[in-house]
ZAMARGU-4260 file (C-alpha; in steps of 0.2 Angstrom, whole numbers, plus 5000, padded with zeros to 4 digits):
<rodrens>
0) 4969/4847/5044 | 4969/4863/5055 | 4963/4879/5048 | 4975/4893/5048 | 4973/4907/5061
5) 4962/4922/5055 | 4977/4934/5052 | 4986/4921/5041 | 4969/4918/5031 | 4966/4937/5030
10) 4984/4940/5023 | 4982/4926/5011 | 4965/4933/5004 | 4973/4950/5001 | 4989/4942/4993
15) 4979/4932/4981 | 4968/4947/4977 | 4983/4957/4973 | 4992/4944/4963 | 4977/4937/4953
20) 4964/4951/4952 | 4976/4966/4951 | 4992/4959/4943 | 5004/4963/4957 | 5021/4955/4956
25) 5035/4951/4968 | 5023/4950/4983 | 5031/4946/4999 | 5025/4944/5017 | 5034/4956/5030
30) 5035/4951/5048 | 5044/4960/5062 | 5042/4959/5081 | 5036/4977/5082 | 5022/4974/5070
35) 5005/4969/5077 | 5003/4958/5061 | 5011/4954/5045 | 5012/4967/5031 | 5013/4963/5012
40) 5023/4972/5000 | 5025/4971/4981 | 5025/4979/4964 | 5008/4985/4956 | 5007/4985/4937
45) 5006/5004/4937 | 5010/5018/4948 | 4996/5020/4961 | 5000/5036/4970 | 5007/5053/4965
50) 5011/5066/4978 | 5001/5082/4975 | 5018/5092/4973 | 5025/5080/4961 | 5008/5079/4952
55) 5009/5098/4948 | 5027/5096/4942 | 5022/5082/4930 | 5007/5091/4923 | 5018/5106/4919
60) 5031/5095/4911 | 5018/5086/4901 | 5011/5102/4895 | 5028/5109/4890 | 5033/5092/4881
65) 5016/5089/4873 | 5017/5071/4878 | 5014/5060/4894 | 5028/5057/4905 | 5030/5038/4910
70) 5026/5034/4928 | 5036/5019/4934 | 5027/5008/4947 | 5034/5009/4965 | 5034/4995/4978
75) 5020/4998/4990 | 5016/4992/5008 | 4999/4984/5011 | 4991/4981/5028 | 4977/4968/5028
80) 4962/4971/5039 | 4945/4964/5041 | 4930/4976/5040 | 4924/4971/5058 | 4941/4976/5066
85) 4942/4993/5075 | 4959/5000/5074 | 4964/5016/5084 | 4976/5030/5077 | 4989/5023/5090
90) 4988/5006/5082 | 4991/5014/5064 | 5005/5025/5071 | 5013/5009/5078 | 5013/5001/5061
95) 5021/5017/5053 | 5034/5017/5067 | 5039/4999/5063 | 5042/5001/5044 | 5053/5011/5032
100) 5045/5023/5019 | 5052/5011/5005 | 5048/4992/5007 | 5062/4980/5004 | 5067/4980/4985
105) 5060/4997/4982 | 5070/5011/4973 | 5076/5023/4985 | 5068/5040/4983 | 5061/5053/4995
110) 5043/5050/4999 | 5033/5050/5015 | 5027/5034/5023 | 5011/5027/5016 | 5002/5010/5017
115) 4988/5003/5006 | 4975/4998/5018 | 4967/4982/5012 | 4950/4980/5020 | 4942/4963/5018
120) 4923/4960/5019 | 4914/4944/5025 | 4912/4939/5006 | 4930/4941/5003 | 4928/4957/4994
125) 4944/4968/4996 | 4943/4987/4996 | 4959/4997/4996 | 4962/5014/5004 | 4978/5025/5006
130) 4983/5030/5023 | 4998/5041/5026 | 5009/5045/5041 | 5005/5063/5045 | 4996/5076/5035
135) 4996/5076/5016 | 4990/5090/5005 | 4975/5085/4994 | 4977/5080/4976 | 4972/5091/4962
140) 4959/5084/4950
</rodrens>
């Protein structure tokens, strides 16, 4: 039995981690001729990212209401990479150019392009980082 190519194996490690460790649903692999490798997209169990401008509005509304405002999860893009890979800003820009801001099946709303970068280590540990297309104002803590 032939072993899968490294990119397919890497993608499967991330997909399995998201599904079984982080409880994502509706996970799909997305391929396109203009993409250097497959991306994943799916629905996390809770909302992962709130834009800083939206965060300020939510905090004000919660203070006025005196109760938390529910945050529905959003379908997110995921780019699997191995820790040893060296990607240039141009390569990341190429991925952003090849995708829409909202993955297939996501609710259409205005948001910037973002990708959850899934960095896989040799021991199959996966670490996640947000990357954005362009500049984003820092979040308030």
